[in-house]
N, C-alpha and C positions, 0 to 999 in steps of 0.2 A: 717752484710753485707750477701744479697744474691744472688749468681751469676746463671748462668745459668748451670756452671759446676758441679751446683748439680742435677740436673733435673738428675733421673735415666732415661737413652736412652733403648726403647728395653726389660721393665721388664712386662710393660703390654699391651695385645690385646683386644679389642674390638672384637666382631664378632657377627653375627645374620647368622643362619642357614633358609633356605627357601626348602620347594618342595611338589612336587603336593601331593594331598591326598595318602594315603598308598604307597609314597614313603621307608617310612619307617625312617621318619624323630626324629620321638621321641625314637625310640628303639637306631640309632644314637645318641644323646643326650648321652641317659642312659645311653649308653655304654662306650661312654668319660667320663661320668663320674666315672663310676665304676672300668671301666680299670685304670683310675689314683686317683682313690684311694680316691673319693671325698663324696662318700656315709657313711653316717653314720650310723653303724649296724643296730642301729634301723630302719633309715628309710628298709637299704636293706630285713632286715626280715619281714616288713608290707608289701615290695612289693610282697615275697615269699611267704608270707599267698595267699594275694591280688589273687597274680598267680596258687594258688592250689585251692582255692576257685571258678575260673574257669575252674576246670577241665586242666590247661595247665602241661604239664612236666616237661618243664624249665621256671626258672623265665623272667617273661615277661620285660623286662626294658624299656621299654616303661612307664610302667608306672614309674617313678622316675622320669617326665616331665610332665608328663599331669597331672597338680592338679587341678583340675577343676570336678564336679561330674560329666559335660554334657561331658567335655573332654574324660571320663574313658568311659562314657557309651558308644558315639557313637565310639570313637577309633579314636579321631581324635582331633587336636589342634586349642585351638580358639584364648585363648589370648594371648597375650606377656607375656612371662616369663624370666625373667634372670636369669642367675645361673650364679657359683661362682666356680674357682676351679686353682687350681696350679699345678707349678709341677717345679723340681729345676731350671728350665732356663726360666719363663717366666709367670706371671699372668695373668686371664681370665676374663671376664666378655663376659658370652655370651647372645646373644638374642633368644629366644626359638619361633618364628614367625609364628602362621600360615599357613596353606599349602593349605588351602580352596578356591575359588575364591573367595567368600560372604568376605573371611577376609583379600583380599589385606591390606588395609586402614590400617591392622594390623603391615604388612612388612612396609610400610613407617617410625611410629612408634619406630619399632627396630631396622633397617636398619640405620637410621638417624646419629648416632653417628660412625657407625662400619668402621674400619680401615679392616675387611675382611668379606667377605660373602660366607657360605658353598651355596650350590645349590645341591640340589639332584635329582638326575634322577633315575626313574627306570630300572634297565638294559634291563628290559623285553617290555620296551612301547619308549624307548632313549628320545630323545625330544619331547617336549606336548608343548600347548599352554602357560601351565603356567610355568614353565618352563621360554620361553620369556620374561613372565609379571615380574616371578620374576628377571630376568637378569637385564630389561629394569628399573626398578623399583632402580635397585646397581647403575647400568650408571647414572642414572639421580640425586639420592642421591651425587653421587661421591666418592664411594666405590672403593679402588683400589685396591684391591688383590679378584681376584674369586676361589674359589676351584670350582671344580665340582667334586663330590662324586656323581657316577657311581652303586649306592649299588644294591646287591639280584645277583651278580652275582652267585654264588653260586646257582643263580633259569635257567640262561647263560649257565651251565659246566664251567662257569670258562673263558670263551671262551675269547681267547685277540682280535678276527677280533672284538664281539660285543661291546668290548670299544673302542676300535682304530674310531669305527662308527661316535658311539655317543658321541667321543670328538672331532673329526674333523668338525661335525657338529655344535658344543658346540661351540666350538674356532672361527668361521668363523665368525658367527652369533655377538658374543664376541665382538670379530674383529670390527665390521661395526657397534658398540656402543662407541668405542672409551677406551675401559678397555683396560690400559696399563699392567692387569697382569694375565693371568687365570694357573690353576695347574686342569692336572685332576690327579685321584684319584680312578682305580678300587675297591671296599669293599663288602667287604658284613657284614652290620653291628650286624645283630643278630646274626653268625657264630664269628664276631671279626677280619677278613682278613683287612687288610692292616687301621685299624682307630686305634689301639694303637702299637697293635701288626704287622712285615710283616707277609701276607703270604706263608705259602707253598703252598698253591692251585695256587698260579699265578706268578710259579718260572720270566713271560716271564716280568712282571715289575719291573722295575728299580729304579723308584722313589722312593719318601715319603712317608711311611705314613701318615693321616692326622695330628695327633699329631706330626708329625716329622716337617712338613709343617709349622705349627700351633704357633711352638717355633720357629723355623727363619724365618719365613720370614720379612722382613724389614720393621717396620714402623715410621718411621723419614721419610717422604717426602719434596717436597714444602715451606719452610715456608711461612706462610696468612702471607698479611698484619696486624701491629696489629690494632684490634678495642674495645674498651672500652665503651660500653653501659651506660651512666650514671642511675643507677637507682635508688638511695639518695642524694638528697642535705645535708649538717649537717652543720648546722648551728650553731658558738657561737661567743662570745663576737669579737674577734679579730680571728676567726677562719670562715673558709668555705673551705669545699670538695665534692669533689664530689667522690660519691662509687660505684660499682660496680664489676660485675667481669670481669677478658678478656677473652672475647670472642676467641679472636686471638694473635698470634707474642709477642712483651714485650714491654713497658716503660722502660725509663730511666728520671733519674732527669736529666733538663739538654734537653730534647730534646722540635723542635719547632713543635705544635700540634696545630688541626684546631679543629673546636668545628662544628657539622655540625648538622641540615644542614644548620643551619646560613651565617657555613663560617669562624665566627669568627677566628682571630691566637691569638694564644699567649707561654706561651712554660710551661711547669713543673719544677716545682719548689718541691716538697716534693712527697714520695710514703709509705703509710703504709698498711705494711698485719701482719693484727694481731693483729693490736696496734702497734709493734713496726714500725720505719724506716728503709726503706730498699731506695738500692741506684736502682733498677730497681725487676720489676716482668715481671712473665708472665703467662699466658695460662697455662689452667685455675683459675689458682690465682682470688679471690677476695679482692679486691684492696679502698685504699683511697687518691684521689688523691687532690694535690691544683697546683693551677698556677698562674703564676706573673700577670694576669690582672684580673681585675675587669668587666672580657665578664660576657654575660647573660648564663647560663649555666642550661638548668633544665630537669629533667628525661624524658626521652625518648631523647636526645640528642646522639649524638654519638662521642667522642673522638679521632682521629686518629693523626698521623702524618701528616704532611702539605704534604710532596711529596707522600701520597697515601691515599688522602684522597677523599670520595666517591663522584661524584656527587647528587645533591639531586635535585631526579624530583618529577611530580605528575602524570606522565604517563608511568605505566609499564608495560610489556608482561612479561608473568613469564607460564612457563611449571606447570598445576594444576593438582594432585590430588587427588577425590573428596571421602570425607572419612563417611560425612554424606551421612542417609539415604536420605533426604530431598536434592534435586536437586540442582546445581549451575547454573544459570539463566540470558542470555542476560537481563539487563537492574534491575540487582538485585543489593543493595541497602546494602552494609556494609562493617564489622569493620576490617582493616589491621594493623593486629599486625605482629611489626618488631622489633626485640630486644624487649627493653623496650619501644618499643614508639608504640602509636596503634591510627590510624589513620581513618576517613571516606571516606570508597571508592565508587564507582561505577564500576559495570557490563559491558564494553561498547561491549565486542567482547568476542563469545568463535569460537574462526580459525580455529583451527583445532582439530580430536581426533583423536590419533595414533591408529593404529591397531599394536598391539603387534606382532601377529605370523607372518606377510607379512615385516613389518616395512612401515608400508604406512600411510597416512592421510586421511583422508575424506573430501570433502571441509567443506566451514565454517559451523558451527552448533550453536544452539541457547543453548543447553541444556549440562551437564553435570550431569550423573549419577554414582555413589555410586560404585566407585574400577574404573571409566573412567579414561583416561591422556588425557589432549588435551591443547593447546594454551590457554589462558585469555589474554584479553584486560582489562588492569585499569585505573578509574581516577580516584585521589585523591582528600579527599579537603583540602592539605596541601600539600608541598613540606616535600618527606623522601628522606633519604640518604644509600640507598640503592646499593649492589655492584649484578652483575650478579655473580651470585653460580659457574660457573667456575672460578670467581676470589676468592673468598670466602666463603665455603662452611657454617660459619657461619652468616657472615650478609647477605649471598645474600636467605636465606631461609626466609617467610614468612608463616604466617596463614590466612584463611580470616573465618571470625564469623557471625554471626546470630546477628544482633543489635538488635531482641528484646528478644531471650533464650538465646543469649549467647553462644550457642554450635557452638563448632569446627565444619564448610566446610568445608573448601578444605587447603589442603597443595599446597606449592606454590616453587618453584625454579626460583628468578629472570632467565629472559633473555632465550634464546633458542637452543637449545645446537648446538656444530659442524655438529654431525650427524643427526639430525631430519631431517626426510625427504623432 
């Protein structure tokens, strides 16, 4: 029997990094990996050689993370890269996301599963428009913890006043977005100040280093309602099971459940994980469940507790972030993908577009261009059992797909955030 007591709580943190171009994000990630001994000797030697070939006196730790040739040539991060490292206290999966405005869409991908976002700011330049954009994306994706890394403090003489001014402005901005937890840390990734080891140059700072914060931040938040998107129906002579990955919550044998969007009600009679019968299962386990009644269940349906079943609807409002180079326009016919369900949809309106600098909106628009964020109204050909993104991060997310090419156009978060202007 598998129980929730067997879940290792707090041993894994998913985090994402973001920052404007030249804020030193690649150097910070390289420093973090290097100082936690997460770099293999041959990797470090290759970076040392590459640094010498560039005529650099010191090893350029940014080269540990800029893996694409174009990234190394231009000195910027383009792709989302996932790094894995661990300390004695916690394991980490780090999504290293691009900082340039044209790659904002890549941050949406990297931060979509993050529990914490590290947002870099150059101490010389302070809060800039791209800082606001990264913070808005983090808030939209309901990343519960933000760490502001005020980098390059060595270039402002390690001045406490410079740090305090930036930290105050950022904290106030994040508060308007409803971010529940913000920690600001002054550092120099190049020199190693307050990344892994405390800085001797900033004795006025009494808070944690970046690594100390990552090791101790709470990762267990409010539990989300149980959602099991059905991926596959397993049929045999005397067996019918419904396979899928639990997106959130947990299921127990005997639970009364509903099958959405139709709303059929039944009861769980069996759960298997890896072919072994269990009494309960929890996200993100892949399971096969059996139910008591001969109800119609197909791929794309959602199995949920009766008490928290979502409302099925053929009209929805979402906050969309345009990912594709092709713009999204009012009147477009698209495919809407929600968990394992795909339905045809029609873009009725693009209601407002967000100005991330002033946290204000434009009047109703008819087009959403690459990296822009706006409210999108949709009418679906079939009902979809969606949650507001504020209620369930997993089942409040949708994608809009180009019908002809199959390309992903827009990432959407269902509903309107309470802070939306």
